[in-house]
N, C-alpha and C positions, 0 to 999 in steps of 0.2 A: 551185302554181303561180306562173306569170311574173307580176311587175306588169305592167301591163297586157291582161293576156290576156282572151279573152270571162267573159262573167255567164255564171256555174256557176249560175244562176236561169232560163238559157235551157233548160237541159235537161228539168227538170221544165213548160215551158209552150213547146211547139215545135206550131207548127202543120202540117207535113210531115216524116214522121220515114222517113227511106230505110232499107230492109233489105240489109246489102252481102252478099250471100250465102245472100238467099233461098232457098228449093228445097220438095219436095214429097217430099222423099226420109222414111219415117218412123222417127222415132226423132231425128233431124236437131235440132242446136240451131236452124241456119239457118226449119227448118220451124215451129219452136215459137215462137220468137219471133214469125214473120211470121202465125201464127194467133193468136197471143196478140191483139195488134195488130188485126188484121182483125175480132176478135169482138166488142169494145167499145172502142178509140178514137175517140174524139172526134173527132181529125184526119183528116188524111187519109196513108195506109201506101204507100210505094212500094219493093214488090220489084227489087232489084240482083241481075241473075243474066249474061251475056254469053250462056250455055248455054242460057236459056229463053228464051221469048216469054211464057208465063204462069205463074204461081203461086198456086195456092190460087184459080184463077178471074180473078186480078189482071193486065193488063197487065206486063210483066217489061220493066225498063233496062236499057243493057249496060253504064251506068257510073255514080257518082255522080256528075258532070257535067250531066247528062241529069235528077236530081230534085228540084235547088231545092229542098236539105232544109234543116231548120232545125238538126235532128240526124240523124246515121247512126250503127245500131248494125251492128257487121262480125261477121259471125261466118262470116269463113274463113278457113283454114290458115293455120297461123302464118309458111310463106315469105311470102305474098303480102297480110300484114295490112301490111306498110310499105309496099307501091305504093299501096294503099286510103286510107291515112294522107296520104299525099303528095297523090294524088291528090283528095279530101278537102280538103286544103289550097287545091290551084289551084283548087279551085268555090267557096271560100268559107263550107265548112261548119262552121262555129266550136264546133262540141258534137259532140263523138264517142264512145259508148260499145264499147269492145272488149271483145267475149265470148271467145276465142279463147284459148287458154292455149297453155303451152308456151312461156312468156320464163324471166321469172331465179328461178321456182321449180323449173326444170327442169334447174338446171346452166350450167359457164361459154360455152357455145354461146347457151341462152334468155335468157341475162344480158347478152352482147354485143349479141342482138338487141331486149330492152329498152332498151338504151341506145341504141342508135339509134331507138325509136322515139319516146323522151321526145324529144332532141334533135328530130327531127322534128315536134313537137307543138307543142313550144317555139318553134320557128323559125317556125308559124303561131299561136302565139297562140290554141292550141284549149283548151278545154276536156276534158280526154280523164277519160274513165274507164275503171280497169281498167289493163292486160289482165287475164284472167281472173279477168272478174264475169261474175257473173247478171245484170245487166243495173241500168234504173234503172223506177221506175214513179211514176205523178203519179193519184192517184184526182179531183183534179179535172176531171179528161179521161178517167180510166178507160182510162189509160193504160198497159199494162203490157207494159213492153220489157225483159224479160225471157226466161229459158226453164222459168220457174216456171209452176205451175200458175195459179196465178189471182190474183187482186188483194183487200186486206181492205178491210175497210169506208171507209169515208172520214173523216175527222176532223181532226182538232190538231195530232196527233205526227207528227214527221218521224224518221224510222229511219235510221241505217247502221252497214253491218256487213261487218266483213276478211271474213267466212263468209259464201259465196256458201250454203251449206244448211243456215244458219240461217236468212237470209233468206224461206226459204223457209217451213221448220217454225214461224215467228213467224208469217207468215201465215196457215197450214191455221191456229193456234191462234186467232188475231185474227178468223177468222172463227168459231168457236164463242166465244169469249169475251165478242167485240162492241166491242174496243178498237178505234179508230179512229183511220187512217194519212192523212197529207196526203202528206209523199214519201218514197219510201225509194230507198234506192242500195247496192247492193253494190260494195265500195270496191275488189275484186281486189288486185291488185298495188301500186296507189298510186305508178303509173310516174310519171303526172302531178297530178291531184286526191288528194287526201287530207282527212283526218276535218278539218283547220283548214279547210278551204274549206267545207266546207257545214256548220261552224259558223257561220263569218261569213254564207254566205247565207241558210243558215237564219236567223241573230239575225236580219235584215233582212227575212222573211219575215212577212208581218201571219199570214198564215196560218196557221203553223208557232206553236204555244205552247209546247211542250214540244220539246225535243233529245233524242233516246236513241240511244245505241251502242254494237255489240258492236267491240271494239277488242282485238287480240292486238299492236300494236304504236304506237307514234307517232311518226310521220316524224322530225318539228321540234319538241321541247318545249318549245321556249321561243316559237316560235313559236304554237305552243298553247294555251300559257300567255294568250298577249297575245294573243289573238283571243277565247277564252274569257271575261275579264276585260270584254271590248266585248260580251260577247252576254249575258252572265247576269243582268246586270241588269234587264232585262226578260224575259230567254224563259233560262228553268232549262235545265240539260246535264244527265244522268245517264248512267252509261257502267257498264258491268260489262266491266272487263280479265281477260282471261283471262291464266293464266300467276301467279297472288298464289305458288304455295310455289316456283317457282322459283329455285333456290339464287343464281344467275346471276351470282354474281362467280367462281367459278373460286377458284384459290387466289391470295390475297388476303396484300398485306408486310403491311398494318394491321389494326389492330383493327377499325377503320369499313371497310376494304373487305373483310372477313369480314362484317361485318355486314348492309350495304350490297348485298342482294343487290338484283337487279332491278325487285323492287316495291317496296321503300322507295322508290327515284325514280319511280315511280309515284304512291304513295301521295303522298309532298311533290309533285309536277307535278300530280296531278290537286285537289288544295287548293288551292296557291298560283291554279288558274284559276278555283276556285269550280265546280268541279263535281262534282258526287254522284256518291259511288262505290257499286255497287252491289254485292252480293258474288256474288248468284247474278241466272239471270237469271227468277226468278221475283220477286224484291225492285226488279229493273231495271224490269217493268212493272208491277209493285204501285205501285211510286214515279208512274212516267209516268201511270198514273190517277188519283193525288190530283192530281199537278200538274196535270195537265191542265184542272183546274176552275178555276184562275186564281187562286184566294184563298189566304192566309197566316195562321194565327192571330198574332191579337196579344198572346198570353200562351201558355205553355207548360201551365197548366193545362189537365187535358180532362174533359170530364163523359162518363159511359156511363151511358147506357138502356138497359132491355133488359126482356123479356119472360118472359127465362132465367137465375136464379141461377146455375148453373153456367159459364155463357158468359159472364155477367158478369163473375165473378173470374176467368177467364181473361185478359179484356179486362185487369182493374186489374191481373196478375200484369205483365202484356205492357207498361205504362205504368211500372209502377215497374223492369223492365228497358232501357227506352228510356233514351239520353242527354239527352236535352232535358225529355225529358216529364216531369209529373208528375200526380197524380191534384187535379181541384182542391177547394179547400176553400168549399162553398156556405156564403155567407153566411145570418144568422136571416134577415133576410126570404125568400127564398129556400125553405129548409128549411120555411117557416111555409107560402109557397104550397104547396109539393106537402103538406105534412099536411094541407089544408082541398081537396086534387083530389082525392088519390088513397084509397085503397081505406086500412083500417086495418092490412090485414097484410101491406101495401107498403112497400119500403124507402125513404125520403124522402131520406135521406144516400146519399153516393155510393161506389159506383154504385147509381145508383137501377132498382131492381128493380119494376117496374109488375104482375107477377105474369101468371101465363098465360092468366089468363082476361082482359086487357086486351083493349079492339077497338082503333080506328086513333085513334079520336076521345080515350081516354084516353093513349095514346103519345104521341100529337101535342102535348098538353097538357102532357106532361112533357117533352117537349123543347121546347117555346116556354119553358116556364119556366128551364129549367137555362140555355139557351143566354141568356138574357137574365143574369146571375150577371155580376158584374163579373172571377171568377175565370175565366171559362172562354175558351179560346181555341180548342179546340176541339172536338168531342162522336164518341162513337162511340154508332151506333143499333144493337142488335142485336135480330132478329127470330127465334124460331124459330116453323116452321110450327105453327098452330091452329087449330081452327076459329072462333074470334072476330075473328079477323084476315082485314081483308079487300083481300085481296093486289093487285085492282088500282087500291083507293083509297089504299091505303099509301104506291108510290110518289110520287104528287103530293103528298099529306101531310108528308114528309116534307122534301121540296125545298122546297114553298112555306115553310116554316118557318126553313130553314138559310137560304132567298135572303134572309128578312125578317130576320133577323141577320145577315145578312154575315158570317155563320162558317161556318169548316171543317166538315163532318160527312162520315165515311167510314160508311157504312154494312155491317152484317155479316148477308147471307141467310144460314142455316142452312139451306138445306132444295135441293129440286129444282126439277122444274118447276110446282110447287104456286105458289115466287117465281116463277116467270119473269116477271109482269106488270110483279111494281114493279122486278123489275134491269134491264127493258128501257127503265122509264122513266127510272131511275136514268140510266141511258147516255144517254139523250137528254138528260136535263137533265143533264150532267155532274156529276151525284153518284157519287162513285168505292163500288164493292161489289165486299166480297169475301165467299167460306165460314169463313175462320179469323178468328177475332178479332183474333188476333197479328198478321197481315198487314195486316187494317182499321188499327193503332195504329200498323203501319209504316209504313203510309201518310200518316199524320199527322202522324208522324218528318221522314218526306224535308217536310214543309210547312216544318218549324219549321228545319229544316237551312237551307231553300231561304232563308227567311224572313233568318235569321242571315246568309247566301252575300250577299244581295241589300242589306244595310245594310254591309256591308264597305265600308271607307274603305283603299287600299292607299299604305302608305307608300314612301316613299321613302327608299332608306338613307342615314343623315346622309354627310357627307362627312368621309375620315378622311384628319389628315394624315402621312404614313409616308416614312421614305426607301428610296423602290423601287429606286433605285438601289444601293445597297448587299444589299437581296435578289436582285436578277439576279447581284449577283458571285458572293454566297451559293450560292445552285441552282447555277450554273454549274462547281462543283467539283466535278461530275458529269462531266465533258468531259473534265477531268484525267485523272481516274483508274478511269475504264472504267467505271464504277459506278451506278447510278442512282437508288441509298437512299443518304439522309442520316439522321444521326441529331442526339445534343445538343451535335453539336460543330457543329451550322448553327442553336445558339440563340439567335444574334444575330438572326433571322427577328423574334423577337419584339420585341427592343430596337426593331428596325426599323419595327413598328407598333405599337409604344406598350402592349404586354403585359408585364406586370412576369414577371418571375423571380425566384428566389432568388439570392443573392450566389454564384456559383461559375464554373471556368475547367476546359477540357479540356485534362489537360497528357501529355507521354509520357515524363517520366523521374521517380523517387520522390522528386530533390531538389526541383524544381519543383512535385511534390503537396503538399511541404510547408510549400513556402513560401506556395501559396494559401492551404493551411491556418489559417499564422500569421494571415494578414486577418481572415479570419472567428469571430467569437466564438460561441466552444462547440462543442462534437464538429461531428460534419461526415457528410455521406452520399456515398461513393466509387461508381461502377459505372464497367463497362467500357465501352469506346467500341470498338464494332463492327460494321460493317455488314453483317456474316454470323449476327450471334448477337441474333435477335429477341428473343428473351425470357430478357434478361440474369438473371433472376432464378429461372428452373429451374437452373440453371446456379452461381449459390451469385455470381454476379458480381455482385452489389450487396453494401455493410456499410454497415448505420447507426449511428450512434450512435461516429462513429471519433473519437477525440482525439486533441489532433496530434500528442503523442508516437509515437502508430501508423500516422499516415498513413503513412507510406515506408515499412514494412514492410507492411500493405496494398495498397497498390499493387504490390508482387511480389507478392502472394501472387494477387489478382486478375487478374494477367495469367497466371500459372501454371495458373490455374485454365483460364482460357479457352483456353491453349492444350491443355494435358489435352482438351478436351472435344470442341477441333474444331484441331487441329494448321494446317489449311489456311485456319482464319479470317486474314483482316486487324485486324491491331490496331491504332488508331490511336492509344492514351493511355486515360486513367481520366480521367472526369469527379471532380474536388471542387467540394462543392454542400453551401451552406448547411443544415443538417438544421432543417425547419418545425415548428411545435409542435403535431399533427392530434388536440387532445384537444377541441377548439372546431372542426375545419374539417370540409368533406368534401372527399372528394375525385372530382371528375368528370373525365369526358371531354367533349375540344372535340376534332372531325376534319372529316373532309370528303372523299369521294368523287368522282371525275369520272364521271358517267353519259353515255356516248354519245348519248342520247336530249337529258336535260335541261339537262348540263354539272354545274359544282358544283354539289354537295349539303353543307350543313354537320350536322352531329350534335351535338349536347348529351347527356348523360346522367349516370350514375352508374359513379364514371370506379375504377380500383386495376384490380388483377391477376383479377378475378371480371366485368369487364365482356362479352368476349361468352358467357358463361355469363348474367347473369342479363338481361344483352342491353335492361334499362333505359332505351332510350333515342327519342330524337324524330330527324327530320330536316326540314330547310329548303331550297326552292334559294338558295341564295346569289347573290350577296350580305343578306343582314338589315337591319331597320333595324331601332330600339330596342324598338317596340310585340312587332315579333315573337319576337327574340331573349326577354324577358320570358314569354313566353307558352308559350316553348320551356320558359322553367323552370321551367314550372307544367304541365306537360304529363305528365314524367315522373313513377311512380310512386315515387319518391322525393322528389319534391316537399315534403314536409311534415319533410324531414330538414333543406334550404334553410333554411326557412323559420320552426324553431323549435320539432320535434316533442319531449312530453314535456320541457318544462323547457328545452330546450337554446339559447344563445344563436343567435338568425337569422346568416347571413350575409351577406355583405355582397350583395343582389342586386345592387345598381347596377353594383357591378365584374365580378360574374357576368357580366352581363348587356354590359358593355362588352366582355368580351374574347372573348365569342361572337361578337358583330358585327362586334371588328378580324380575327378568325380565318376569319369569309366574308368579309371584306374580300378578306384577302389572297388565299383561291384565287380568288376572281372576275376581280382582277386580274392570276393568271399564272397563265395555262394550262400550263403547263406543268409544274405540283400537279397528279399524279395523284391520290394518296392522302396523308393528313396524321395525323396524331396529332398531338394535345397531351392526356398520358396519365399521371400525372392531372392537371386544374386542380387547385389544393387552395384550394378558395374558405373562409374563413375569416370571423370578425367585421371585421376590421379589412382586410379585403381579397382578393384572389386572385395565388397564383403559377403559374405556369408551368411546372412539375419538367422536366418528359421533354419531346421530341422525338419523331417517328419520321416522315418522309415519303417517297415516291415522284416522281422526276422523270421525264420525259419530255424530253430531250435535244434530241430533233427541234423542242421546242416552247420551248424556248429564245428571248424575246425580244433 
C-alpha cells in the first residue's frame, strides 16, 4: 500500500456498498455477493449493471459514479475490471474489492493486466483487495461482501487468508465451533493491499483482540516484520504458513544456501516479527481461542484439575512436552487446603483429581485453591460427563473462579451434547474450551509464548567499524573473471570486518608456498583454491599437518589432483594456512543466504564437513545485535559443546557472538552477497578463527 493511501479500516465500516456486476443469473458471483449483502447487511446495497433495471428486487444503477458508495465490490469479467477501477477512482471510491480472477495467477497476459490494475489503483490511492479474492466480511455490520455462503458468529478475532476456499471452510467450521470473528478478508493476489496492511489496520482496531492468518507468501518481509513489531505488544498475531517442507532453495553453492530453504526464512522472519506460528489449522484456531481471552500467565507453572484420572495424565504429558510450560509445584499450604476439602480418595497433588463423583462445588473449590497457589500461572480444567455434574452451572462456576483470580484457564470438555450448556457459557465468557487435553495445553502454551513476545525488547545492532571500500574491491573480482563465486582468495573480507583468521596466504607457485610456510610456526594446512571445486576435501584437495620441508611438493600434488579430478577447473592456486589446535575447539559455521522476501539471513550452527547432514543450525534476519547473536549460540543442539559439556573448557562465547554479528553486518551492508559460508569458524577458549570462506556474488548488485 502506498503512503498516503485510503484508510484500510474503511473496507469494514461502509454505509453504502456497490456491487459492480450484480446480476440475477443463478450460480454467478455477482448474484451471490448481492444476495449475501441484501440478506443481512446493515447498510445500503447498491447493484450496478447497465444492462439491468433491477437485481433481486433492487433498483440497478448504470455505473459506480451514481452510487456514492464507500466500498465497491467488483464482479465483472477481467477485460472490464480496469475500466471499472478507473471509474471508481474518478467517482472517489477509496475502497475496492476485486473478486474477478484472470490476473497474475493465469500467466503473462494476466500478469500484465494485474500490473495495470495496480498502477491505476495506486494512482487514485485506493485501498484495493484482490484481484481473485473471495471478498470481505464485517460481522459488526452483518456484512458478507463475499460469494461465500454465510457469516461467522461475531467476536474479537480478525482473520486474513490467501486462500478463498480456506475462508469458506473456516466460516463453516466457526458456525459449529462457536468461535467469533470481527473482520475477515480474502487477500487474493495481493496486488495492492497485502498482509502487512491488515496487520497494521487491525492492530489499531479496538474491536480486534487477536489477528490470525493463513499465508502462502509474504510480499514484503521486512515491512511485515516492522508492522508486526508495532502491533504485537497489544494485539497477538498468529499465522499458519503453508509450504513448510518446500526445499525452496533449488541448487545452492553454499552450505547455508542448501540448508536455508524458503521455510527457514519464514521461520526467522515470523520470529523476528513477534508472530506466533501455528503448524496446523487446528493449532491456529486453538491458539486464537486462548488468546482471545486477553490474559497471559504470570508464570509457566500449570495446574491440572480433573474429575477423570486418565485425561489428567494426558494433560500432564502434554505439559511435559511443551516448550515453555511445566507442571506447577504446589506449596504445603495449597496441599493442606486441598486435603481439608477433598475426599480421602482424591489426589491433592498436581494433577488434582477430584474423582468421578465430584459435583460442581467440589470442582470449583479445587480450582479456587489451586489458582491461589503462587506457582500457578495457568490451569487446565478437565471434565468428563457424570451424573453428579450440573453442566448448566459448571460454566459460570469455572469462569467466575478464573475471573476472581485473574488467571488464564483452558477447559477440556470431554463429551458432546451433554456438555453443550457449559460450552456455550465458556464461549460467551471468553474461556477457551477444547475436547482434547493436549489442545487445551497447547492453548496455554500460546499464551506463554505471547507473554514472552509482549515482553521483548528489540535491540538495534551495535555499529561496526569496517573497511567497506576494501570489501567492494574484493567483491568486484567477480566482474573481472566472469564468475560469481569467491573462496579463500577473498579472505581479506574478514580482516575488513574485524573477524580473526589464521595466518596464511593464497599463492600460485610452490616457491611462494614455501616462503609463506616459513613465516608460520609449526606445520601448516594447504587447500586447493578453485571456484569450480566446492567440496575440496572430497577430492583430496586439503592436506593437514604439512611440514615446511614438504610444502612445495604438496603444492604440486594438490594441483595435480585437482586437474585430474576436473580438467576444466580454474585453479587459482593453493592456500597455505596456520594449523589450529582443535582439541579444545569446536567447528562452527556462520553463513548467510539472501531471501527474496526477507533479505539477508544469518545462520549459526555446528560446522565442519557434516554440516548439511546434521543441520544443527539456527537462522535470524541480518544484521543481529549481540544479544540476538548470543541467543543463536544457545539455540542449537550442540550448545553444551560451546559451554563446556562433560568437563570441556568452554569456548570464548563473546568472541563467537562478535563474529556472528560482524558477519551479519557484512551481508546486510552488501546486497550483492547472495550466499556466504564461514565454515569452519573454529571456536576455542582463546577466541575464534575463520578458517574457510565461500560466497556467491550478484554482479548486478555491486555497489
